[in-house]
C-alpha positions as CSV (number, residue, x, y, z in Angstrom):
1,X,0.2,10.2,22.6
2,X,-1.1,6.6,22.1
3,X,-2.0,7.5,18.5
4,X,1.5,8.7,17.7
5,X,3.0,5.6,19.3
6,X,0.6,3.5,17.3
7,X,1.6,5.1,14.1
8,X,5.3,4.7,15.0
9,X,4.6,1.0,15.7
10,X,3.0,0.7,12.2
11,X,6.0,2.4,10.6
12,X,8.4,0.3,12.6
13,X,6.8,-3.0,11.6
14,X,6.8,-2.0,7.9
15,X,10.5,-1.0,8.2
16,X,11.4,-4.2,9.9
17,X,9.7,-6.3,7.2
18,X,11.4,-4.3,4.4
19,X,14.9,-4.1,5.9
20,X,16.1,-7.6,4.9
21,X,15.2,-7.0,1.3
22,X,16.9,-3.6,1.2
23,X,20.0,-4.5,3.2
24,X,21.6,-5.8,0.8
25,X,38.9,-5.4,-24.0
26,X,41.2,-4.2,-23.5
27,X,41.1,-1.6,-26.2
28,X,39.9,1.0,-23.7
29,X,43.5,1.0,-22.5
30,X,44.4,2.7,-25.8
31,X,43.2,5.9,-24.2
32,X,46.4,7.4,-22.8
33,X,47.5,11.0,-22.2
34,X,49.3,12.5,-25.2
35,X,49.4,16.2,-24.2
36,X,50.3,18.3,-21.2
37,X,47.9,20.9,-20.1
38,X,49.7,24.0,-18.6
39,X,46.7,26.3,-18.1
40,X,47.1,27.8,-21.6
41,X,43.4,28.4,-22.1
42,X,42.9,31.8,-20.6
43,X,39.1,31.6,-20.7
44,X,39.1,28.7,-18.2
45,X,39.3,29.8,-14.6
46,X,40.6,27.3,-12.0
47,X,37.3,27.3,-10.2
48,X,35.1,26.8,-13.3
49,X,33.2,23.6,-13.0
50,X,34.3,22.3,-16.5
51,X,38.0,23.1,-16.1
52,X,39.0,19.6,-14.9
53,X,37.2,17.8,-17.7
54,X,38.5,20.2,-20.3
55,X,42.0,19.4,-19.0
56,X,41.3,15.7,-19.3
57,X,40.0,16.0,-22.9
58,X,43.0,18.1,-23.9
59,X,45.5,15.7,-22.3
60,X,43.9,12.7,-23.9
61,X,43.7,14.4,-27.3
62,X,39.9,14.4,-27.5
63,X,39.4,18.2,-27.7
64,X,41.5,21.2,-28.5
65,X,41.0,25.0,-28.2
66,X,39.6,27.5,-30.7
67,X,43.1,28.9,-30.5
68,X,46.3,28.0,-28.6
69,X,45.1,30.2,-25.7
70,X,41.3,29.9,-25.9
71,X,38.9,27.0,-25.4
72,X,35.6,28.9,-25.8
73,X,33.8,26.9,-23.2
74,X,30.5,28.7,-23.7
75,X,30.5,28.3,-27.5
76,X,27.8,26.1,-29.0
77,X,29.0,22.8,-30.4
78,X,28.4,22.2,-34.1
79,X,27.5,18.9,-35.8
80,X,31.0,18.9,-37.5
81,X,32.8,19.4,-34.1
82,X,30.8,16.6,-32.5
83,X,31.7,14.2,-35.4
84,X,35.4,15.2,-35.0
85,X,35.4,14.3,-31.4
86,X,33.6,11.0,-32.0
87,X,36.1,10.1,-34.7
88,X,39.0,10.7,-32.4
89,X,37.5,8.5,-29.8
90,X,36.7,5.7,-32.3
91,X,40.1,5.9,-34.0
92,X,42.1,5.8,-30.7
93,X,39.9,2.9,-29.5
94,X,40.5,0.9,-32.6
95,X,44.1,1.8,-33.5
96,X,45.6,3.5,-30.5
97,X,46.1,6.9,-32.1
98,X,44.3,9.8,-33.8
99,X,45.6,10.5,-37.3
100,X,42.8,12.3,-39.1
101,X,43.5,15.8,-40.4
102,X,41.4,18.6,-42.0
103,X,40.2,18.3,-45.6
104,X,38.1,20.6,-47.9
105,X,35.9,21.7,-46.4
106,X,37.8,21.3,-43.2
107,X,35.4,18.7,-41.7
108,X,35.0,16.5,-44.8
109,X,37.8,14.0,-43.8
110,X,36.0,13.5,-40.5
111,X,32.5,13.1,-42.1
112,X,33.9,10.5,-44.5
113,X,35.5,8.6,-41.7
114,X,32.3,8.7,-39.6
115,X,30.2,7.4,-42.5
116,X,32.7,4.6,-43.3
117,X,32.8,3.5,-39.6
118,X,29.0,3.8,-39.0
119,X,29.3,6.6,-36.5
120,X,26.7,8.4,-38.6
121,X,24.6,7.3,-41.6
122,X,24.1,9.0,-45.0
123,X,21.4,11.6,-44.8
124,X,21.6,12.1,-41.0
125,X,22.7,15.7,-41.4
126,X,22.3,18.2,-44.2
127,X,24.3,21.0,-42.6
128,X,27.5,20.1,-40.7
129,X,28.1,23.7,-39.6
130,X,24.7,23.8,-37.7
131,X,24.6,23.8,-34.0
132,X,24.1,20.2,-32.8
133,X,21.2,19.4,-30.5
134,X,21.7,17.4,-27.3
135,X,19.9,14.4,-28.9
136,X,22.1,14.5,-32.0
137,X,25.2,14.7,-29.8
138,X,24.1,11.7,-27.9
139,X,23.6,9.8,-31.1
140,X,27.1,10.7,-32.4
141,X,29.0,10.1,-29.2
142,X,27.2,6.8,-28.5
143,X,28.3,5.4,-31.8
144,X,31.9,6.3,-31.2
145,X,32.4,3.1,-29.2
146,X,30.8,-0.4,-29.4
147,X,28.0,-1.3,-27.1
148,X,30.4,-3.5,-25.1
149,X,32.4,-0.4,-24.1
150,X,29.3,1.2,-22.6
151,X,28.0,-1.3,-20.1
152,X,25.1,-0.4,-18.0
153,X,25.8,0.8,-14.4
154,X,22.6,2.6,-13.8
155,X,19.0,1.4,-13.7
156,X,17.0,4.0,-15.7
157,X,13.4,3.2,-16.4
158,X,12.3,6.5,-17.9
159,X,13.1,10.1,-18.5
160,X,10.7,13.0,-18.2
161,X,11.3,14.4,-21.7
162,X,12.5,11.4,-23.6
163,X,10.1,8.7,-25.0
164,X,10.0,6.2,-27.9
165,X,9.2,9.1,-30.3
166,X,12.2,11.2,-29.3
167,X,14.9,11.2,-32.0
168,X,17.8,9.0,-30.9
169,X,16.0,7.8,-27.8
170,X,18.0,4.5,-27.8
171,X,21.3,6.2,-27.8
172,X,20.2,8.7,-25.1
173,X,19.1,5.8,-22.9
174,X,22.3,3.9,-23.5
175,X,24.4,6.8,-22.3
176,X,22.2,7.3,-19.3
177,X,22.5,3.7,-18.2
178,X,26.2,3.8,-18.9
179,X,26.7,6.7,-16.5
180,X,27.7,9.1,-19.3
181,X,24.6,11.2,-19.1
182,X,23.0,12.1,-15.7
183,X,20.3,14.7,-16.6
184,X,19.7,18.3,-15.6
185,X,17.7,17.5,-12.4
186,X,16.9,14.7,-10.0
187,X,14.4,13.3,-12.4
188,X,16.9,13.0,-15.2
189,X,15.5,15.6,-17.6
190,X,17.6,15.7,-20.8
191,X,16.3,18.6,-22.9
192,X,16.9,16.7,-26.2
193,X,16.2,19.6,-28.5
194,X,18.4,22.1,-26.7
195,X,21.9,23.1,-27.9
196,X,25.0,22.1,-26.1
197,X,28.1,24.1,-25.2
198,X,31.7,23.0,-25.6
199,X,32.2,22.8,-21.8
200,X,29.2,20.4,-21.5
201,X,30.5,18.4,-24.4
202,X,33.8,18.0,-22.7
203,X,32.2,16.5,-19.6
204,X,30.2,14.0,-21.7
205,X,33.1,13.1,-24.0
206,X,35.4,12.4,-21.0
207,X,32.8,10.0,-19.6
208,X,32.4,8.2,-22.9
209,X,36.1,7.5,-23.2
210,X,37.2,7.2,-19.6
211,X,35.1,4.8,-17.5
212,X,36.5,6.2,-14.3
213,X,34.6,9.5,-15.1
214,X,31.2,7.8,-15.5
215,X,28.6,8.5,-12.9
216,X,26.4,6.3,-10.9
217,X,23.1,8.1,-10.4
218,X,19.7,7.4,-8.8
219,X,17.1,9.1,-10.8
220,X,13.8,9.9,-9.0
221,X,10.1,9.9,-9.8
222,X,7.2,11.8,-8.2
223,X,4.3,9.7,-7.0
224,X,0.9,11.0,-5.9
225,X,0.4,9.4,-2.6
226,X,-3.2,9.7,-1.5
227,X,-4.8,13.1,-1.1
228,X,-2.5,16.1,-0.9
229,X,0.8,14.2,-0.7
230,X,3.4,13.9,-3.5
231,X,6.5,11.9,-2.6
232,X,9.8,11.8,-4.6
233,X,11.4,8.3,-4.6
234,X,13.9,6.4,-6.7
235,X,12.5,5.3,-10.1
236,X,13.0,1.7,-9.1
237,X,10.7,2.0,-6.0
238,X,7.7,-0.2,-5.9
239,X,4.5,0.0,-3.9
240,X,3.7,-2.6,-1.3
241,X,1.0,-2.1,1.3
242,X,1.0,-5.6,2.7
243,X,2.7,-4.5,6.0
244,X,-0.2,-2.4,7.0
245,X,1.5,0.9,6.0
246,X,1.8,2.4,2.5
247,X,5.3,1.8,1.2
248,X,7.3,2.8,-1.9
249,X,10.7,1.1,-1.6
250,X,13.5,0.4,-3.9
251,X,15.5,-2.8,-3.2
252,X,18.1,-1.8,-5.8
253,X,18.7,1.7,-4.5
254,X,18.1,0.8,-0.9
255,X,15.8,3.7,-0.3
256,X,12.2,4.6,-0.1
257,X,9.2,6.0,1.8
258,X,6.7,4.6,4.2
259,X,3.5,6.3,5.4
260,X,1.1,5.6,8.3
261,X,-2.1,7.6,8.9
262,X,-4.8,7.9,11.6
263,X,-8.1,9.7,11.1
264,X,-9.9,11.2,14.1
265,X,-12.2,14.2,14.2
266,X,-10.6,15.2,17.5
267,X,-7.4,16.2,15.5
268,X,-9.3,19.0,13.8
269,X,-7.7,22.4,14.6
270,X,-4.7,20.8,16.5
271,X,-1.0,21.3,15.4
272,X,1.5,18.6,16.1
273,X,4.0,21.3,17.0
274,X,2.1,21.9,20.2
275,X,4.1,19.0,21.6
276,X,7.6,19.9,22.9
277,X,10.6,18.9,20.7
278,X,11.9,16.6,23.3
279,X,8.6,14.8,23.6
280,X,8.5,14.2,19.8
281,X,12.0,12.7,20.0
282,X,11.1,10.5,22.8
283,X,7.8,9.3,21.2
284,X,9.6,8.3,18.0
285,X,12.4,6.6,19.9
286,X,10.0,4.7,22.1
287,X,7.9,3.6,19.2
288,X,10.7,2.2,17.2
289,X,12.3,0.6,20.2
290,X,9.1,-1.4,20.8
291,X,9.7,-3.2,17.6
292,X,13.4,-3.9,18.1
293,X,14.6,-0.9,16.1
294,X,16.8,1.8,17.7
295,X,16.4,5.4,16.6
296,X,19.8,6.9,17.3
297,X,20.5,10.6,17.4
298,X,16.9,11.6,17.0
299,X,16.6,15.4,16.4
300,X,13.3,17.1,15.7
301,X,12.8,20.5,14.2
302,X,9.7,22.5,13.4
303,X,9.0,22.9,9.7
304,X,6.0,23.9,7.6
305,X,4.3,22.8,4.4
306,X,2.7,26.0,3.6
307,X,0.0,26.5,6.4
308,X,0.6,23.0,7.8
309,X,2.9,22.8,10.7
310,X,5.0,19.7,11.1
311,X,7.9,18.1,12.9
312,X,10.9,16.8,10.9
313,X,12.9,14.2,12.8
314,X,16.2,13.0,11.6
315,X,18.3,10.1,12.9
316,X,19.7,6.7,12.2
317,X,17.6,3.6,12.5
318,X,19.5,0.5,13.5
319,X,18.5,-3.1,13.8
320,X,19.8,-6.6,13.2
321,X,19.4,-5.9,9.5
322,X,21.8,-2.9,9.5
323,X,21.5,0.9,9.8
324,X,19.7,3.4,7.6
325,X,19.5,7.2,7.9
326,X,16.0,8.4,8.1
327,X,13.8,11.5,8.0
328,X,10.4,11.3,9.6
329,X,7.7,14.0,9.0
330,X,4.8,14.1,11.5
331,X,1.9,16.5,11.0
332,X,-1.9,16.9,11.3
333,X,-3.9,17.8,8.2
334,X,-7.6,18.4,8.9
335,X,-8.6,15.4,11.0
336,X,-5.8,13.1,9.9
337,X,-2.5,12.5,11.8
338,X,0.2,11.5,9.3
339,X,3.7,10.1,9.6
340,X,5.9,9.8,6.6
341,X,9.3,8.0,7.0
342,X,12.0,8.4,4.4
343,X,15.0,6.2,4.6
344,X,18.1,5.4,2.7
345,X,21.0,2.9,3.3
346,X,24.3,4.6,2.6
347,X,22.9,7.3,0.3
348,X,22.5,10.6,2.1
349,X,22.1,12.5,-1.2
350,X,19.0,10.5,-2.1
351,X,17.6,10.9,1.4
352,X,18.0,14.7,1.2
353,X,16.4,14.7,-2.2
354,X,13.4,12.8,-1.0
355,X,13.1,15.0,2.1
356,X,13.4,18.3,0.2
357,X,11.0,17.3,-2.6
358,X,8.2,15.8,-0.4
359,X,5.1,17.9,-1.0
360,X,2.1,18.2,1.2
361,X,-0.8,20.3,-0.1
362,X,1.4,21.5,-2.9
363,X,4.2,22.8,-0.7
364,X,7.7,21.5,0.2
365,X,9.0,21.7,3.7
366,X,10.4,25.0,4.9
367,X,13.3,25.3,5.8
368,X,15.0,22.7,3.6
369,X,17.0,19.9,5.1
């Protein structure tokens, strides 16, 4: 019992030290609705995820259907179609209206305009009827507006599958920081070489032109934390062990992880779940209270990381610095008692992501939070 209280004390001190730092043109108005959507696209169901953004794109004149009654949401976007959409955004932004019409071939008028306005450069594309990649789409859409119209709202330090050698990496990163792109997973994977369907293009296009549609996002990173532990935390989290516990905390995203450990050969062969649930709740509450922090609503549940049995305790930590939701994992691995506290101020989605992606000995906790 004393060892558990000691670890809670270590975590509490680390939390108390970190809490203060974590607590904490008008040409875009040219975008106005010009059409009325009356559910004419029969291949868009009301519950389909992209229906609201397709509706927006149609009403603002950014995209139209393959026919008066069909949008073809699963159809792959072509280079020519991406240029047409970018041209419409650029022309409305600069003049207040979209006036371009088809030429011969049908896309030539739009290609000429895109070249004249610097949306694309000569030699960028040899086949305008080819399916556009996600990286090419980012390049074209990013150039539809000036940089001032795509201010950064997200702090993105890296992407798993985009680096300096990736085609159009600058444009991709610009759209991520602007909240136009959010990635395919919690780490921000982009899949730059994949094709993109019309429904996905509608979502991205709506965010390019309509700032209210842009998304704030906290992208995550995985960090190997000692032997056998991989923790998922915000990309902006930084390590600091000066408090006596290992910490990975993000001041910007107000979230992170703290770990305290105790080695003793007497732990060998013991499972922490031998303690009653109520005792685990009481031990954590008492430990935090001894450092002036209140664990409110403590609720423990038995979980497992593969063969390792653990307690997962949820609750809210409150102090003079404010309140943060937390998840504390307590388990014994070999001869080591470990406690890992995950916390987030006003961001339950990030906290859940951290909890469900924590790995011990290669396994995530079962059941999920």
